[in-house]
N, C-alpha and C positions, 0 to 999 in steps of 0.2 A: 606424475603430478603436473598440472598445468600452471606454470608460473609466468607465462608471457603477459605482458601488459596490454590489456585490451583497449582499443580506442572507444570513445563514448558511443559512437554509432553502432558498435557491435555489442552493446549491452542491452539485453531485453529488460523491459519494465513491466512489472506486475503491480496492479493496484487492487487490493482486497477490499471488497465492499459487499460481502454476503451476509452480514449479521442482521439479526432481527431488531436490535436496538430496544429491547424490552425495558431496560432501565431508563431509557429516554422516552418512555410512553409508547413504545412500539413504532417508532419513527425511523425512516431511512436517514441516518445521521449525516451521510455525505451530501444530502440535499439542504442542510441548514445553510441559510444565506447569511454571509458575513460581509458587511459593507456592500450589499447588493449582489454578491456573487456566491454561488453555492461552493461549499468546500471542495466538491469534485471539480468544478470549473477552475478554482484557484490552483488545485494540485496539478491538473493536466496542463494548465498554462505554465507552471513552473517547470514541468518535464519538457514541454515543447521549447521553452526558452533555451534549454541546454543542448538542443539539437539531437535529442535522443530519438530512438525509434518510436513509432506509434505504440503507446502502452496497451497492454491487455488488461481489461477491467473484468474482475471476477465477481459476478452477482449471485444472489441466492434469494433470501428474503427481500421483499420490496423490488424485485427485478422489474416488474411492469412499471412501477412508479418511477424508478430511475431511468428506464428506457424512454418513458414519456418525456422526461427532462432532457435526455440526450437527443431526442428527436428535434428539439428546437435549436440544436447546435449546427454550425456549418459542417457539411459532410467531411471536408478535409481535416477538421479539427477533432472529430469523434474518435474515442478509443475503440479498439476492437473489443467485442463483448462476448463473454461466455457465461452461461448460467449453470450454477451448481444445483441440480435437482433435489439434493438432500443435504443442505448446509448444516443441519444439526446432527448428522451422522458422524462419520470419521472426522475428527478435528483437523486433520491434515488434508481433507479432500479438496478444499478450495485452493490451497497452495498447489497440490498435485495437478488439479485441473488447469490452473493457470500455466504451470510449467509445461504441460503437454501442448498447450495452445501456442506457446512462443515459437518463433522461427527456430529451425534446427541449427542455424549457423552462428548463433550468438555465443560469444566467448564468456559472458558472465550475465548474471541476473540481479536486478535490483528489485526489492520488494518494499512497497509503500502501503500504508494504511490510509483509508479514505476519510478518517475522522480526526486527523491531526491538523488543527487550525493554524498553527504557527509555522509549519514547514514551508520553506520557500526555495527558490532556485539556488540561492547561495548555500543553504544548508545541504541540499542534494548535491550540489557541485563539490562541496568540501568532502563529502563522503566518497564520491567517485574519485576525487583526486587522491584521497588517502588509500583507496583500494588500488589504484594504479601504481602507487608508490610502495605497496606492501612488500615485506621481505619474502624471500623464497620460502616456500612451505606453507604460507598463509593462504587459505582458501576461502575463508569467510571473514568479512569485516563487519563488526557489530558496534554501533555507537553505544557508548556507556556513559551515563550521566550520574555521577555520585553513586555508582554501584547499581544503577537501574538500567537494564537494556532498553534500547530504543530503535527507531527506524529513521531512514531506510536502512535495510540490511543488504549487503552485496555479497554474492558468492560466485565462484567460478563454475564452468560448465561441468566439471567432474562432480561437483556436489549436486548439481541438478540431476545428473544421471544416477547418482547414488540414491537420491530421494525418490526418483521415479521407479527405481528397482525395488524399493522397500515400501509396500503399501502400508499406510497408516503412520509412517515415520515423518515427523515434522522437523523443521530446521532446529528447533531447540534440542530435540533428541540427538540429531546429528552432531551438533556442537558439543553436547555432553559426552558423546562417544569419541570425539576427535578434538580434545582441548588444545592439542599442539598445533592444530590447523586453524584454530579460531583466534582472530586478532581483535581484541577490544580496542575501539577508538575512544580514548578517554577525553571527553570534552565537558566543558561547563556551559552547555547550551540546552536550556529546557525545551527548545523546540522539538528535540528528538523524542522526548518522552511525554509531551503534553498531548492528551487525547480528550475526547468528549464522550463520557459514558452516561451522565445524568443531567437533568435540567439544572442542577446546582453547578455543574461544570460550566454550562453555557453562561449562567449568571455571573460566575467568577471571571470568565473570559471577558465579558462586557465591562465589568468593574475595572479590571486590570488594564485593558487596552483602550477603552472608550469606544470600541467598535459597536455597531448596531447589528444585532443578530435577530433573525426572524425565520419562521417556518413558512415555506410557500404553500399556497393552496394546491391540493392534489388535482391532477388533470381529471376531468369528468370521466366516470366509468372505471377509474383505476383502483385496483384492489390494494388497500393499504394495511390490511390485517395480517400481521406476521404469522399468526397461528394457522392461517389457511394458505400460506405461501407454499 
């Protein structure tokens, strides 16, 4: 069992953004602009602030639309991209695809969701710090807010290998099978569990924060229909 404390630069970062967003009207949720920045932009900036490796962005539905957005970014700032051709098949397929795309020398993996509007560099840094201070035998660190699991989740390279060796197995199943190796990070921070699934969620975010949220106009010729992705 690997219990060595990894340095931040040896942690691979996965950002999952393959969903269809049907409850959001079939939109790419990570492209929602909050205070003039897309959720994806805000998240990648937070990751970059901590000096972590270039994140791997897993796309699926809306891949072309998200890639058109990324094409406007400076080259050095863009995440690595991989597209899941069947995001509605195996529920763990996007995670597995991302894990295979990461560099082979990472000591640990951090998984983030692209539709969490409140996550910032301080939140991510706190999770990484807790993971680095984990007790021997703990392989997965999972933020837990009032009994609700959140993100980012961090796990060691041995867990990555286990997942890749078991087609169809997601992290939730791994944790259920290895409760002694799963460390809940008990926090009173709603950033870890707040996501955006519906237009009502966006309206609530605006009310509570005073932020201005808007959907960008799609790039000309970009397919935005999740049913045909």
